[in-house]
C-alpha positions, 0 to 999 in steps of 0.5 A: 217201850214196846213189850216183847213178844215173850212178855205178851205171850206170858201175859196171855198164858197167865190169863187163859186159865186151863186150856184143857177146858177149851180156849176163850173164843178170841184165843181159839180164833187166833190159834186156829188162824196160825195152826191147823186144828184136829177134830173128831166127827161121829158117824152114828147110824141106826139099823135102818142106816139113818144118820144122826145129825145135829143142827148148827148156827155157827161161823160156817152157817146154819145147817145139819152136820155130823156131831163133832168137835175140836180136840182140846190141849192134852185131850185124847181123841177118845175123850173128845169123842165121848165129850161130843156125844155128851155135849151135842147129844146128851148120850153115851157112845161106843166107837170103832178105834180105827177112824173111817176117814181122814179129811184135811180141810182148807177153807180158802176164804178164811184164816180163823178156823180155816184149816182142819184135820177131821177124823170120822169115827163110826159110833154106836149109841149106848144110851138114849138121846136127850129127848128135849133136843129132838127136832120135831117141826118148824125151823131147827134150832142150834143143838137139836138132833134128827135122824136122816134117811138121806143126805139133807139139802140143808147140810153144812157145806163143809160136811159134804165131804161125808156124803158117801158115808151118809149115803151108805157108800163107805169110803176109806181112811185115805187122807183127802184134801178138801178146799172150799170157799164158804 
């Protein structure tokens, strides 16, 4: 006899653990294939208007990106901003309460991780960056950071939506829908 959807979901829920700690990768991919995700991105610039970017090798490809992350269940936007700063930069930040931008992203050639609402926040470093993660030379590795004076050629394509901010031509919070085929 085929199990009911309710029974399958109850079994899955019991196996998840605490979703506030993040979801197991297969569950996250399934959830992101049936509902949009919300993420925060941290725009950190120094006095010279250089932008702090981190390197990623992930399903979106390899390249520089604005540090960011998906909001967990029952996590506030503020908590995720602080978690991203800690996890990606080994640092603490302060941030402006009003986001600089809201972007709705549709990745037309993918279902899992294919629809996001991205909130861009201007942040200020309140501690030193983790020096062990600084990119110095060679090929960048996942998790390394570097200050950029211009928009890098090897920026993850999905983050081209923030090019004007990196170039110092701030936009506004108006929701803009971005559709990409990656």
